[in-house]
MDTraj code that builds the backbone (N, CA, C; nanometers):
import mdtraj as md
import numpy as np

residues = "MET PRO GLN SER LYS PRO LYS PRO GLN GLU GLY ARG LEU ARG ARG ASP ARG ARG ALA GLU ARG ARG ALA ALA ILE LEU ALA ALA ALA LEU GLN GLU PHE THR GLY ARG GLY PHE ALA ALA ALA ARG LEU ASP ASP VAL ALA GLU ARG ALA GLY ILE ALA LYS GLY THR ILE TYR LEU TYR PHE ALA ASP LYS GLU THR LEU PHE GLN GLU LEU ILE ARG SER GLU LEU SER PRO VAL VAL GLY THR LEU GLU PHE ALA LEU GLY LEU ASP LEU PRO VAL ARG VAL ALA ALA GLU ARG ALA MET GLU LEU PHE LEU ARG GLU ILE TYR GLY THR GLU ARG ARG ASN ILE ILE ARG LEU ILE ILE SER GLU GLY PRO ARG PHE PRO GLN LEU ALA GLU PHE TYR TYR ARG GLU VAL ILE SER ARG GLY ILE ALA ALA VAL ARG ALA MET LEU LYS ARG ALA HIS ALA ARG GLY GLU LEU CYS SER ASP ALA VAL VAL ARG PHE PRO GLN LEU LEU ILE ALA PRO GLY ILE VAL ALA ILE ILE TRP LYS GLY LEU PHE GLU PRO HIS ALA PRO LEU ASP VAL ALA ALA MET MET ARG ALA HIS LEU ASP LEU VAL PHE GLY GLU GLY SER ALA PRO".split()
xyz = np.array([
    [-2.2772, 2.6911, 15.9586],
    [-2.1316, 2.6945, 15.9715],
    [-2.0664, 2.6779, 15.8342],
    [-1.9607, 2.7508, 15.8075],
    [-1.8931, 2.7354, 15.6766],
    [-1.8323, 2.5968, 15.6638],
    [-1.8419, 2.5450, 15.5414],
    [-1.7848, 2.4127, 15.5170],
    [-1.6333, 2.4204, 15.5188],
    [-1.5732, 2.3184, 15.5748],
    [-1.4271, 2.3146, 15.5785],
    [-1.3726, 2.2852, 15.4400],
    [-1.2586, 2.3424, 15.4112],
    [-1.1950, 2.3199, 15.2817],
    [-1.1459, 2.1756, 15.2729],
    [-1.1547, 2.1144, 15.1533],
    [-1.1045, 1.9769, 15.1395],
    [-0.9555, 1.9720, 15.1679],
    [-0.9147, 1.8667, 15.2316],
    [-0.7743, 1.8489, 15.2623],
    [-0.6962, 1.8227, 15.1333],
    [-0.5686, 1.8613, 15.1287],
    [-0.4883, 1.8416, 15.0066],
    [-0.4888, 1.6979, 14.9577],
    [-0.4827, 1.6020, 15.0525],
    [-0.4801, 1.4622, 15.0093],
    [-0.6113, 1.4186, 14.9477],
    [-0.7231, 1.4813, 14.9931],
    [-0.8530, 1.4484, 14.9343],
    [-0.8591, 1.4956, 14.7893],
    [-0.8091, 1.6165, 14.7639],
    [-0.8046, 1.6655, 14.6263],
    [-0.7160, 1.5803, 14.5385],
    [-0.6051, 1.5358, 14.5951],
    [-0.5142, 1.4494, 14.5194],
    [-0.5793, 1.3164, 14.4869],
    [-0.6542, 1.2612, 14.5816],
    [-0.7230, 1.1346, 14.5576],
    [-0.8280, 1.1490, 14.4486],
    [-0.9003, 1.2629, 14.4507],
    [-1.0012, 1.2854, 14.3469],
    [-0.9354, 1.2949, 14.2098],
    [-0.8227, 1.3662, 14.2030],
    [-0.7523, 1.3774, 14.0754],
    [-0.7031, 1.2412, 14.0276],
    [-0.6547, 1.1620, 14.1218],
    [-0.6076, 1.0273, 14.0860],
    [-0.7221, 0.9418, 14.0341],
    [-0.8388, 0.9516, 14.0992],
    [-0.9547, 0.8720, 14.0543],
    [-0.9992, 0.9153, 13.9157],
    [-0.9989, 1.0462, 13.8913],
    [-1.0361, 1.0957, 13.7583],
    [-0.9377, 1.0457, 13.6527],
    [-0.8100, 1.0513, 13.6864],
    [-0.7090, 1.0047, 13.5912],
    [-0.7247, 0.8553, 13.5637],
    [-0.7529, 0.7782, 13.6677],
    [-0.7720, 0.6338, 13.6505],
    [-0.8951, 0.6043, 13.5665],
    [-1.0032, 0.6784, 13.5915],
    [-1.1260, 0.6557, 13.5149],
    [-1.1056, 0.6948, 13.3689],
    [-1.0351, 0.8045, 13.3469],
    [-1.0076, 0.8480, 13.2098],
    [-0.9234, 0.7440, 13.1365],
    [-0.8229, 0.6911, 13.2045],
    [-0.7383, 0.5882, 13.1440],
    [-0.8193, 0.4623, 13.1137],
    [-0.9128, 0.4276, 13.2030],
    [-0.9970, 0.3094, 13.1800],
    [-1.0866, 0.3296, 13.0585],
    [-1.1385, 0.4507, 13.0418],
    [-1.2228, 0.4800, 12.9252],
    [-1.1417, 0.4676, 12.7968],
    [-1.0210, 0.5227, 12.7971],
    [-0.9377, 0.5163, 12.6769],
    [-0.8988, 0.3723, 12.6445],
    [-0.8674, 0.2931, 12.7468],
    [-0.8318, 0.1526, 12.7239],
    [-0.9511, 0.0765, 12.6668],
    [-1.0702, 0.1027, 12.7222],
    [-1.1913, 0.0370, 12.6722],
    [-1.2214, 0.0817, 12.5296],
    [-1.1993, 0.2096, 12.5017],
    [-1.2250, 0.2612, 12.3670],
    [-1.1340, 0.1945, 12.2653],
    [-1.0081, 0.1759, 12.3013],
    [-0.9158, 0.1099, 12.2089],
    [-0.9652, -0.0297, 12.1753],
    [-1.0129, -0.1033, 12.2734],
    [-1.0627, -0.2384, 12.2487],
    [-1.1887, -0.2366, 12.1618],
    [-1.2784, -0.1434, 12.1893],
    [-1.4020, -0.1359, 12.1113],
    [-1.3748, -0.0922, 11.9680],
    [-1.2935, 0.0103, 11.9519],
    [-1.2626, 0.0567, 11.8167],
    [-1.1887, -0.0514, 11.7384],
    [-1.0980, -0.1211, 11.8052],
    [-1.0234, -0.2284, 11.7391],
    [-1.1162, -0.3414, 11.6970],
    [-1.2083, -0.3784, 11.7844],
    [-1.2960, -0.4911, 11.7555],
    [-1.4074, -0.4604, 11.6581],
    [-1.4581, -0.3377, 11.6604],
    [-1.5768, -0.3038, 11.5799],
    [-1.5523, -0.2021, 11.4696],
    [-1.4407, -0.1296, 11.4762],
    [-1.4208, -0.0188, 11.3853],
    [-1.4839, 0.1071, 11.4422],
    [-1.4443, 0.2217, 11.3888],
    [-1.4940, 0.3474, 11.4431],
    [-1.6445, 0.3613, 11.4237],
    [-1.6940, 0.3290, 11.3046],
    [-1.8352, 0.3504, 11.2741],
    [-1.9263, 0.2676, 11.3638],
    [-1.8915, 0.1425, 11.3860],
    [-1.9804, 0.0519, 11.4589],
    [-1.9622, 0.0590, 11.6099],
    [-1.8510, 0.1115, 11.6572],
    [-1.8278, 0.1190, 11.8015],
    [-1.9304, 0.2118, 11.8664],
    [-1.9788, 0.1723, 11.9847],
    [-2.0798, 0.2516, 12.0559],
    [-2.0254, 0.2929, 12.1923],
    [-2.0584, 0.4144, 12.2314],
    [-2.0143, 0.4620, 12.3622],
    [-2.0745, 0.3797, 12.4749],
    [-2.1950, 0.3235, 12.4536],
    [-2.2544, 0.2352, 12.5545],
    [-2.1624, 0.1181, 12.5849],
    [-2.1070, 0.0606, 12.4781],
    [-2.0201, -0.0556, 12.4962],
    [-1.8852, -0.0159, 12.5550],
    [-1.8372, 0.1036, 12.5199],
    [-1.7141, 0.1529, 12.5811],
    [-1.7340, 0.1683, 12.7314],
    [-1.8480, 0.2278, 12.7682],
    [-1.8770, 0.2481, 12.9099],
    [-1.8889, 0.1151, 12.9835],
    [-1.9586, 0.0209, 12.9227],
    [-1.9747, -0.1100, 12.9868],
    [-1.8392, -0.1780, 13.0063],
    [-1.7539, -0.1700, 12.9053],
    [-1.6222, -0.2327, 12.9151],
    [-1.5373, -0.1637, 13.0225],
    [-1.5558, -0.0319, 13.0363],
    [-1.4789, 0.0433, 13.1356],
    [-1.5384, 0.0322, 13.2755],
    [-1.6583, -0.0264, 13.2855],
    [-1.7219, -0.0428, 13.4154],
    [-1.7804, 0.0848, 13.4722],
    [-1.8318, 0.1718, 13.3817],
    [-1.8906, 0.2979, 13.4261],
    [-2.0241, 0.3180, 13.3566],
    [-2.1011, 0.4158, 13.4043],
    [-2.2250, 0.4533, 13.3362],
    [-2.1912, 0.5297, 13.2088],
    [-2.2760, 0.5148, 13.1069],
    [-2.2489, 0.5821, 12.9801],
    [-2.2346, 0.7321, 12.9991],
    [-2.3183, 0.7889, 13.0835],
    [-2.3124, 0.9337, 13.1034],
    [-2.1800, 0.9820, 13.1570],
    [-2.1079, 0.8946, 13.2250],
    [-1.9788, 0.9334, 13.2808],
    [-1.8782, 0.9679, 13.1716],
    [-1.8898, 0.9023, 13.0569],
    [-1.7977, 0.9304, 12.9465],
    [-1.8036, 1.0775, 12.9085],
    [-1.9242, 1.1347, 12.9125],
    [-1.9403, 1.2730, 12.8679],
    [-1.8801, 1.3733, 12.9659],
    [-1.8416, 1.3283, 13.0828],
    [-1.7678, 1.4153, 13.1740],
    [-1.6235, 1.4328, 13.1295],
    [-1.5796, 1.3436, 13.0391],
    [-1.4409, 1.3447, 12.9941],
    [-1.4282, 1.3741, 12.8450],
    [-1.5233, 1.3274, 12.7656],
    [-1.5150, 1.3400, 12.6204],
    [-1.6502, 1.3815, 12.5642],
    [-1.6486, 1.4775, 12.4708],
    [-1.7737, 1.5330, 12.4194],
    [-1.8522, 1.4326, 12.3362],
    [-1.7824, 1.3489, 12.2587],
    [-1.8497, 1.2540, 12.1712],
    [-1.7506, 1.1466, 12.1290],
    [-1.7954, 1.0571, 12.0420],
    [-1.7113, 0.9445, 12.0000],
    [-1.5886, 0.9922, 11.9231],
    [-1.6060, 1.0927, 11.8395],
    [-1.4922, 1.1428, 11.7631],
    [-1.3867, 1.2038, 11.8551],
    [-1.4305, 1.2807, 11.9526],
    [-1.3368, 1.3395, 12.0485],
    [-1.2626, 1.2302, 12.1249],
    [-1.3340, 1.1246, 12.1610],
    [-1.2723, 1.0121, 12.2310],
    [-1.1647, 0.9481, 12.1442],
    [-1.1943, 0.9274, 12.0171],
    [-1.0964, 0.8665, 11.9274],
    [-0.9757, 0.9577, 11.9085],
    [-1.0012, 1.0872, 11.8954],
    [-0.8907, 1.1814, 11.8800],
    [-0.7999, 1.1796, 12.0028],
    [-0.8598, 1.1747, 12.1207],
    [-0.7791, 1.1723, 12.2418],
    [-0.7028, 1.0406, 12.2538],
    [-0.7593, 0.9337, 12.2003],
    [-0.6882, 0.8060, 12.1978],
    [-0.5617, 0.8194, 12.1139],
    [-0.5732, 0.8841, 11.9994],
    [-0.4558, 0.9092, 11.9151],
    [-0.3547, 0.9944, 11.9899],
    [-0.4032, 1.1028, 12.0502],
    [-0.3127, 1.1959, 12.1177],
    [-0.2421, 1.1301, 12.2361],
    [-0.3156, 1.0552, 12.3152],
    [-0.2563, 0.9980, 12.4366],
    [-0.1653, 0.8795, 12.4069],
    [-0.1986, 0.8008, 12.3044],
    [-0.1213, 0.6807, 12.2758],
    [-0.0033, 0.7052, 12.1816],
    [-0.0222, 0.7915, 12.0832],
    [0.0793, 0.8032, 11.9784],
    [0.1624, 0.9299, 11.9866],
    [0.1063, 1.0387, 12.0346],
    [0.1838, 1.1629, 12.0402],
    [0.3100, 1.1493, 12.1248],
    [0.3062, 1.0803, 12.2410],
    [0.4311, 1.0638, 12.3169],
    [0.5376, 0.9849, 12.2402],
    [0.4947, 0.8871, 12.1616],
    [0.5909, 0.8091, 12.0825],
    [0.6537, 0.8982, 11.9754],
    [0.5717, 0.9836, 11.9140],
    [0.6255, 1.0766, 11.8143],
    [0.7249, 1.1719, 11.8793],
    [0.6947, 1.2163, 12.0014],
    [0.7876, 1.3021, 12.0722],
    [0.9213, 1.2339, 12.0960],
    [0.9179, 1.1070, 12.1323],
    [1.0422, 1.0303, 12.1504],
    [1.1174, 1.0180, 12.0185],
    [1.0438, 0.9957, 11.9099],
    [1.1056, 0.9869, 11.7771],
    [1.1717, 1.1189, 11.7394],
    [1.1014, 1.2289, 11.7627],
    [1.1571, 1.3604, 11.7306],
    [1.2887, 1.3831, 11.8052],
    [1.2901, 1.3461, 11.9322],
    [1.4130, 1.3627, 12.0109],
    [1.5245, 1.2736, 11.9561],
    [1.4926, 1.1465, 11.9302],
    [1.5941, 1.0515, 11.8835],
    [1.6526, 1.0937, 11.7496],
    [1.5689, 1.1393, 11.6580],
    [1.6174, 1.1776, 11.5261],
    [1.6836, 1.3145, 11.5276],
    [1.6644, 1.3892, 11.6351],
    [1.7292, 1.5189, 11.6454],
    [1.8723, 1.5111, 11.6949],
    [1.9153, 1.3940, 11.7405],
    [2.0528, 1.3768, 11.7874],
    [2.1490, 1.3723, 11.6686],
    [2.2695, 1.4170, 11.6906],
    [2.3699, 1.4203, 11.5839],
    [2.4365, 1.2844, 11.5726],
    [2.3703, 1.1946, 11.4989],
    [2.4170, 1.0574, 11.4841],
    [2.4313, 1.0234, 11.3367],
    [2.5149, 0.9249, 11.3021],
    [2.5187, 0.8758, 11.1641],
    [2.3796, 0.8317, 11.1206],
    [2.3489, 0.8501, 10.9943],
    [2.2135, 0.8279, 10.9471],
    [2.1660, 0.6848, 10.9702],
    [2.2542, 0.5871, 10.9497],
    [2.2127, 0.4476, 10.9679],
    [2.1814, 0.4205, 11.1157],
    [2.2610, 0.4753, 11.2047],
    [2.2363, 0.4571, 11.3482],
    [2.1031, 0.5197, 11.3863],
    [2.0786, 0.6414, 11.3383],
    [1.9523, 0.7099, 11.3687],
    [1.8336, 0.6310, 11.3146],
    [1.8471, 0.5809, 11.1917],
    [1.7374, 0.5051, 11.1309],
    [1.7122, 0.3757, 11.2074],
    [1.8173, 0.3098, 11.2529],
    [1.7993, 0.1859, 11.3293],
    [1.7330, 0.2130, 11.4644],
    [1.7657, 0.3255, 11.5260],
    [1.6993, 0.3609, 11.6514],
    [1.5511, 0.3878, 11.6285],
    [1.5196, 0.4540, 11.5188],
    [1.3792, 0.4782, 11.4861],
    [1.3062, 0.3466, 11.4603],
    [1.3742, 0.2537, 11.3919],
    [1.3165, 0.1224, 11.3658],
    [1.2889, 0.0478, 11.4964],
    [1.3851, 0.0514, 11.5874],
    [1.3668, -0.0161, 11.7163],
    [1.2523, 0.0455, 11.7954],
    [1.2401, 0.1777, 11.7888],
    [1.1297, 0.2458, 11.8573],
    [0.9962, 0.2008, 11.7995],
    [0.9881, 0.1925, 11.6674],
    [0.8644, 0.1467, 11.6039],
    [0.8302, 0.0045, 11.6459],
    [0.9283, -0.0836, 11.6426],
    [0.9024, -0.2238, 11.6774],
    [0.8580, -0.2381, 11.8228],
    [0.9200, -0.1606, 11.9109],
    [0.8917, -0.1735, 12.0540],
    [0.7635, -0.1020, 12.0952],
    [0.7428, 0.0190, 12.0469],
    [0.6345, 0.1033, 12.0980],
    [0.5099, 0.1048, 12.0103],
    [0.5232, 0.0634, 11.8855],
    [0.4068, 0.0613, 11.7961],
    [0.3714, -0.0813, 11.7584],
    [0.4568, -0.1446, 11.6817],
    [0.4242, -0.2774, 11.6298],
    [0.4077, -0.3796, 11.7407],
    [0.4841, -0.3669, 11.8470],
    [0.4773, -0.4629, 11.9561],
    [0.3704, -0.4337, 12.0586],
    [0.2840, -0.3353, 12.0329],
    [0.1783, -0.2992, 12.1269],
    [0.0455, -0.2866, 12.0531],
    [-0.0597, -0.2583, 12.1305],
    [-0.1918, -0.2370, 12.0708],
    [-0.1988, -0.1069, 11.9919],
    [-0.0966, -0.0225, 12.0031],
    [-0.0981, 0.1031, 11.9272],
    [-0.1056, 0.0775, 11.7772],
    [-0.0524, -0.0351, 11.7334],
    [-0.0574, -0.0640, 11.5895],
    [-0.2007, -0.0688, 11.5396],
    [-0.2941, -0.1048, 11.6277],
    [-0.4336, -0.1141, 11.5859],
    [-0.4953, 0.0225, 11.5597],
    [-0.4433, 0.1262, 11.6253],
    [-0.4917, 0.2613, 11.5951],
    [-0.4539, 0.2984, 11.4529],
    [-0.3307, 0.2668, 11.4142],
    [-0.2873, 0.2958, 11.2773],
    [-0.3684, 0.2145, 11.1773],
    [-0.3928, 0.0875, 11.2100],
    [-0.4738, 0.0041, 11.1212],
    [-0.6142, 0.0623, 11.1046],
    [-0.6698, 0.1155, 11.2136],
    [-0.8021, 0.1772, 11.2066],
    [-0.8022, 0.3010, 11.1171],
    [-0.6972, 0.3817, 11.1274],
    [-0.6880, 0.5001, 11.0423],
    [-0.6810, 0.4592, 10.8960],
    [-0.6046, 0.3547, 10.8670],
    [-0.5934, 0.3074, 10.7281],
    [-0.7290, 0.2616, 10.6761],
    [-0.8038, 0.1876, 10.7582],
    [-0.9302, 0.1312, 10.7120],
    [-1.0465, 0.2303, 10.7189],
    [-1.0485, 0.3167, 10.8206],
    [-1.1629, 0.4046, 10.8420],
    [-1.1401, 0.5466, 10.7899],
    [-1.0141, 0.5841, 10.7682],
    [-0.9828, 0.7198, 10.7265],
    [-1.0573, 0.7674, 10.6019],
    [-1.0682, 0.6843, 10.4975],
    [-1.1400, 0.7320, 10.3787],
    [-1.2863, 0.7688, 10.4064],
    [-1.3500, 0.7007, 10.5014],
    [-1.4904, 0.7309, 10.5345],
    [-1.5022, 0.8439, 10.6354],
    [-1.3968, 0.8673, 10.7124],
    [-1.3992, 0.9713, 10.8152],
    [-1.2759, 1.0603, 10.7975],
    [-1.2779, 1.1451, 10.6934],
    [-1.1586, 1.2252, 10.6621],
    [-1.1166, 1.3181, 10.7754],
    [-1.2106, 1.3553, 10.8628],
    [-1.1718, 1.4417, 10.9748],
    [-1.0796, 1.3681, 11.0710],
    [-1.0978, 1.2366, 11.0842],
    [-1.0081, 1.1579, 11.1684],
    [-0.8704, 1.1442, 11.1023],
    [-0.8707, 1.1230, 10.9704],
    [-0.7442, 1.1131, 10.8975],
    [-0.6675, 1.2447, 10.9068],
    [-0.7398, 1.3566, 10.8964],
    [-0.6748, 1.4873, 10.9045],
    [-0.6147, 1.5091, 11.0424],
    [-0.6895, 1.4696, 11.1456],
    [-0.6393, 1.4833, 11.2823],
    [-0.5156, 1.3974, 11.3007],
    [-0.5183, 1.2743, 11.2527],
    [-0.4033, 1.1844, 11.2654],
    [-0.2837, 1.2399, 11.1894],
    [-0.3086, 1.2937, 11.0719],
    [-0.1982, 1.3516, 10.9945],
    [-0.1328, 1.4648, 11.0728],
    [-0.2157, 1.5522, 11.1294],
    [-0.1625, 1.6683, 11.2012],
    [-0.0866, 1.6286, 11.3284],
    [-0.1419, 1.5333, 11.4041],
    [-0.0846, 1.4962, 11.5330],
    [0.0327, 1.3995, 11.5218],
    [0.0328, 1.3160, 11.4174],
    [0.1319, 1.2087, 11.4102],
    [0.2167, 1.2178, 11.2828],
    [0.1517, 1.2061, 11.1680],
    [0.2253, 1.1920, 11.0420],
    [0.3116, 1.3133, 11.0114],
    [0.2547, 1.4333, 11.0182],
    [0.3306, 1.5525, 10.9799],
    [0.4522, 1.5711, 11.0694],
    [0.4381, 1.5408, 11.1975],
    [0.5511, 1.5538, 11.2900],
    [0.6576, 1.4484, 11.2611],
    [0.6139, 1.3248, 11.2368],
    [0.7087, 1.2184, 11.2069],
    [0.7848, 1.2432, 11.0778],
    [0.7125, 1.2847, 10.9743],
    [0.7761, 1.3130, 10.8453],
    [0.8769, 1.4261, 10.8592],
    [0.8396, 1.5307, 10.9326],
    [0.9306, 1.6447, 10.9505],
    [1.0591, 1.6018, 11.0216],
    [1.0467, 1.5171, 11.1239],
    [1.1648, 1.4710, 11.1970],
    [1.2538, 1.3838, 11.1093],
    [1.1930, 1.2951, 11.0319],
    [1.2701, 1.2079, 10.9429],
    [1.3391, 1.2908, 10.8350],
    [1.2670, 1.3858, 10.7751],
    [1.3258, 1.4665, 10.6679],
    [1.4429, 1.5507, 10.7212],
    [1.4272, 1.6081, 10.8387],
    [1.5363, 1.6895, 10.8946],
    [1.6606, 1.6033, 10.9180],
    [1.6422, 1.4820, 10.9690],
    [1.7547, 1.3919, 10.9914],
    [1.8223, 1.3564, 10.8589],
    [1.7419, 1.3282, 10.7569],
    [1.7965, 1.2900, 10.6267],
    [1.8666, 1.4079, 10.5591],
    [1.8146, 1.5286, 10.5766],
    [1.8809, 1.6466, 10.5203],
    [2.0205, 1.6638, 10.5797],
    [2.0313, 1.6457, 10.7101],
    [2.1623, 1.6571, 10.7734],
    [2.2574, 1.5501, 10.7198],
    [2.2053, 1.4285, 10.7037],
    [2.2879, 1.3195, 10.6522],
    [2.3338, 1.3491, 10.5100],
    [2.2441, 1.4040, 10.4283],
    [2.2798, 1.4360, 10.2897],
    [2.3853, 1.5455, 10.2859],
    [2.3720, 1.6445, 10.3739],
    [2.4699, 1.7530, 10.3789],
    [2.6074, 1.7013, 10.4216],
    [2.6111, 1.5970, 10.5044],
    [2.7389, 1.5383, 10.5481],
    [2.7956, 1.4416, 10.4456],
    [2.7227, 1.4165, 10.3386],
    [2.7698, 1.3251, 10.2358],
    [2.7419, 1.1789, 10.2651],
    [2.6503, 1.1506, 10.3583],
    [2.6198, 1.0116, 10.3933],
    [2.5218, 0.9474, 10.2958],
    [2.4554, 1.0274, 10.2147],
    [2.3595, 0.9752, 10.1181],
    [2.4089, 1.0064, 9.9781],
    [2.4020, 0.9075, 9.8915],
    [2.4494, 0.9287, 9.7542],
    [2.3454, 0.9992, 9.6688],
    [2.2210, 1.0061, 9.7168],
    [2.1128, 1.0703, 9.6435],
    [2.0238, 1.1436, 9.7425],
    [1.9541, 1.2448, 9.6929],
    [1.8609, 1.3165, 9.7796],
    [1.7181, 1.2629, 9.7670],
    [1.7034, 1.1470, 9.7004],
    [1.5692, 1.0934, 9.6760],
    [1.4933, 1.0687, 9.8064],
    [1.5611, 1.0089, 9.9041],
    [1.4936, 0.9774, 10.0297],
    [1.4691, 1.1044, 10.1114],
    [1.5456, 1.2103, 10.0856],
    [1.5188, 1.3393, 10.1499],
    [1.3906, 1.3985, 10.0941],
    [1.3759, 1.3891, 9.9621],
    [1.2551, 1.4420, 9.8981],
    [1.1325, 1.3585, 9.9311],
    [1.1544, 1.2292, 9.9519],
    [1.0430, 1.1393, 9.9810],
    [1.0734, 1.0583, 10.1075],
    [1.0667, 1.1193, 10.2241],
    [1.0958, 1.0463, 10.3482],
    [0.9973, 0.9327, 10.3740],
    [0.8837, 0.9348, 10.3026],
    [0.7885, 0.8234, 10.3136],
    [0.8542, 0.6911, 10.2756],
    [0.9584, 0.6974, 10.1908],
    [1.0281, 0.5751, 10.1517],
    [1.0906, 0.5059, 10.2716],
    [1.1364, 0.5850, 10.3684],
    [1.2034, 0.5267, 10.4839],
    [1.1041, 0.4614, 10.5792],
    [0.9843, 0.5180, 10.5904],
    [0.8879, 0.4666, 10.6874],
    [0.7885, 0.3677, 10.6273],
    [0.7944, 0.3475, 10.4964],
    [0.6983, 0.2592, 10.4303],
    [0.6912, 0.1180, 10.4890],
    [0.8027, 0.0546, 10.5256],
    [0.7932, -0.0819, 10.5800],
    [0.7073, -0.0914, 10.7059],
    [0.7002, 0.0164, 10.7839],
    [0.6150, 0.0138, 10.9021],
    [0.4686, -0.0027, 10.8653],
    [0.4260, 0.0674, 10.7607],
    [0.2882, 0.0546, 10.7142],
    [0.2635, -0.0848, 10.6587],
    [0.3592, -0.1349, 10.5809],
    [0.3475, -0.2709, 10.5267],
    [0.3326, -0.3715, 10.6402],
    [0.4137, -0.3544, 10.7457],
    [0.4113, -0.4488, 10.8581],
    [0.2748, -0.4500, 10.9260],
    [0.2151, -0.3328, 10.9453],
    [0.0857, -0.3253, 11.0136],
    [-0.0246, -0.3859, 10.9272],
    [-0.0229, -0.3564, 10.7981],
    [-0.1234, -0.4148, 10.7082],
    [-0.1069, -0.5662, 10.7027],
    [0.0167, -0.6114, 10.6902],
    [0.0425, -0.7562, 10.6836],
    [-0.0042, -0.8249, 10.8108],
    [0.0244, -0.7639, 10.9250],
    [-0.0154, -0.8215, 11.0531],
    [-0.1665, -0.8409, 11.0601],
    [-0.2412, -0.7426, 11.0123],
    [-0.3867, -0.7497, 11.0204],
    [-0.4498, -0.8442, 10.9203],
    [-0.3850, -0.8640, 10.8062],
    [-0.4487, -0.9407, 10.6990],
    [-0.3877, -1.0791, 10.6760],
    [-0.2562, -1.0887, 10.6783],
    [-0.1914, -1.2084, 10.6260],
    [-0.1069, -1.2851, 10.7277],
    [-0.0923, -1.2334, 10.8474],
    [-0.0063, -1.2985, 10.9464],
    [-0.0412, -1.4462, 10.9694],
    [-0.1710, -1.4832, 10.9769],
    [-0.2018, -1.6255, 10.9986],
    [-0.1555, -1.7161, 10.8849],
    [-0.1437, -1.6594, 10.7650],
    [-0.1086, -1.7404, 10.6479],
    [0.0419, -1.7397, 10.6197],
    [0.1060, -1.6271, 10.6481],
    [0.2492, -1.6144, 10.6183],
    [0.3117, -1.5173, 10.7175],
    [0.3543, -1.5666, 10.8337],
    [0.4159, -1.4782, 10.9331],
    [0.5353, -1.4039, 10.8748],
    [0.5484, -1.2779, 10.9127],
    [0.6520, -1.1912, 10.8571],
    [0.7519, -1.1536, 10.9665],
    [0.8794, -1.1715, 10.9397],
    [0.9843, -1.1268, 11.0307],
    [1.0041, -0.9770, 11.0053],
    [0.9311, -0.8964, 11.0791],
    [0.9278, -0.7529, 11.0526],
    [1.0638, -0.6888, 11.0775],
    [1.1303, -0.7273, 11.1854],
    [1.2611, -0.6689, 11.2149],
    [1.3601, -0.6964, 11.1015],
    [1.3620, -0.8195, 11.0522],
    [1.4537, -0.8546, 10.9434],
    [1.4166, -0.7792, 10.8155],
    [1.2864, -0.7656, 10.7887],
    [1.2433, -0.6921, 10.6699],
    [1.2886, -0.5467, 10.6772],
    [1.2748, -0.4868, 10.7956],
    [1.3107, -0.3464, 10.8086],
    [1.4617, -0.3258, 10.7982],
    [1.5397, -0.4203, 10.8504],
    [1.6850, -0.4093, 10.8337],
    [1.7243, -0.4248, 10.6870],
    [1.6576, -0.5150, 10.6174],
    [1.6841, -0.5300, 10.4737],
    [1.6499, -0.4017, 10.3991],
    [1.5433, -0.3367, 10.4418],
    [1.5044, -0.2105, 10.3791],
    [1.6116, -0.1036, 10.4028],
    [1.6650, -0.0973, 10.5230],
    [1.7714, -0.0010, 10.5510],
    [1.8944, -0.0294, 10.4659],
    [1.9222, -0.1584, 10.4420],
    [2.0337, -0.1931, 10.3533],
    [2.0087, -0.1399, 10.2123],
    [1.8863, -0.1508, 10.1663],
    [1.8532, -0.1030, 10.0314],
    [1.8654, 0.0496, 10.0228],
    [1.8231, 0.1188, 10.1283],
    [1.8242, 0.2656, 10.1259],
    [1.9643, 0.3206, 10.1459],
    [2.0370, 0.2652, 10.2424],
    [2.1660, 0.3227, 10.2815],
    [2.2865, 0.2439, 10.2339],
    [2.2624, 0.1244, 10.1823],
    [2.3723, 0.0397, 10.1408],
    [2.4041, -0.0648, 10.2452],
    [2.4201, -0.1863, 10.2029],
    [2.4457, -0.2958, 10.2960],
    [2.5789, -0.2745, 10.3655],
    [2.5757, -0.2987, 10.4974],
    [2.6973, -0.2819, 10.5750],
    [2.7338, -0.1385, 10.6042],
    [2.6350, -0.0442, 10.5892],
    [2.6652, 0.0968, 10.6108],
    [2.6695, 0.1345, 10.7562],
    [2.6148, 0.0483, 10.8431],
    [2.6175, 0.0803, 10.9864],
    [2.7599, 0.0725, 11.0377],
    [2.7976, 0.1659, 11.1274],
    [2.9351, 0.1631, 11.1779],
    [2.9595, 0.0441, 11.2655],
])
top = md.Topology()
chain = top.add_chain()
for i, resn in enumerate(residues, 1):
    res = top.add_residue(resn, chain, resSeq=i)
    for name in ("N", "CA", "C"):
        top.add_atom(name, md.element.get_by_symbol(name[0]), res)
traj = md.Trajectory(xyz[None], top)
């Protein structure tokens, strides 16, 4: 007798289980990569932390590098998309920059996502293919969005110099400082990151420039 077709709800349940298992693998990978670094992290330990057999990982990810790349894509690409949208709005430059700062504090610095950036900083020189992937998926998009916002501000006369347009890295530098400081020096000298970033905006745009 011909087999009956799976019911729609059965297919939906299977998709949900796959999505849940994939999310569990990515969450476990973040913990392993954070704790051990990319080089020392093992897929066996990722699988154990996720509560699955090691072979199950290969149903979702080809290898450790692919897993790390997907971690970047799933965790950080949506945040970059939100940044692109926020900076694309027609807002005064200081308002736009403060919104970007708040997004960074809430979605990056205030979450485990900051550890992905810390890993790229520490492991990127040894694994340039990971650094290149991160640049393409995150950095290049973020820089382009910041530069476009700053160009519009300069054209409106909101900036007295085009220096920050030419070097948008100047605007985002405190975020990198905050992540490095958090990983290395926080136990010795806690840093008020929000206050530091507001002070930086004062230096770039002029104190009291916010409407």
